[in-house]
C-alpha positions in Angstrom: 0.1 0.0 0.2 1.4 3.4 -0.8 1.2 6.8 0.3 -2.1 9.2 -1.0 -1.7 10.7 -4.1 -2.2 14.5 -2.2 1.6 13.7 -0.3 3.4 13.8 -3.3 2.4 18.0 -3.4 3.1 18.2 0.4 5.3 21.1 1.7 7.1 18.7 3.8 8.0 16.7 1.5 11.6 15.8 1.5 12.2 17.8 4.8 13.9 15.9 7.6 11.3 13.8 9.4 12.7 15.1 12.7 11.1 18.4 12.4 7.6 16.7 12.1 7.9 14.3 14.6 9.7 16.0 17.7 10.6 14.8 21.1 7.9 16.2 23.9 9.3 19.5 25.1 10.6 20.5 21.7 8.1 23.3 21.3 10.7 25.0 18.8 10.4 22.5 16.3 6.6 22.2 16.7 6.3 25.5 15.9 8.7 25.1 13.1 7.0 22.3 11.3 3.5 24.5 11.7 5.2 27.2 9.4 5.9 24.9 6.8 2.2 23.3 6.9 0.9 27.1 6.7 2.3 27.4 3.4 1.2 23.6 2.3 -1.1 23.6 -0.2 -2.5 20.1 0.9 -2.9 21.0 4.3 -6.7 20.3 5.0 -6.2 16.7 3.3 -3.2 16.2 5.7 -5.4 17.0 8.4 -8.1 15.0 7.4 -6.2 12.2 6.7 -4.5 12.3 10.3 -8.0 12.7 12.1 -9.8 10.2 10.1 -11.6 7.2 12.1 -9.2 4.1 11.8 -6.3 6.2 10.8 -5.6 8.4 13.4 -2.2 9.9 13.7 -1.2 10.1 17.3 2.3 11.6 16.8 4.2 14.3 15.0 2.6 17.2 13.5 0.2 16.6 10.7 -2.1 19.4 8.7 -0.7 22.1 10.7 -1.8 20.8 14.2 0.1 18.8 16.9 -1.0 15.9 18.8 -3.1 17.7 21.7 -4.8 19.8 19.1 -5.8 16.7 16.9 -7.3 15.1 20.0 -9.6 18.2 20.5 -10.7 17.8 17.0 -11.6 14.4 17.2 -13.6 14.8 20.5 -14.8 17.5 18.9 -16.6 15.2 16.1 -17.7 12.6 18.6 -19.7 15.2 20.6 
């Protein structure tokens, strides 16, 4: 199974994965990743992928959101 088609257009493509999967407390990396996401043409698709039922991404920065932000999004959907 390959990557979704939209990933080919992602602003983060080819960037160091460590930027998007920082260790806890590395807030500067999270902020830097979000800057990249803010320019991304497929940000919405990325966020939808990361928060989709059965595909939920628990770690990293996806679609301009950190883990805690995605948990809040998922809770809002289930309410």
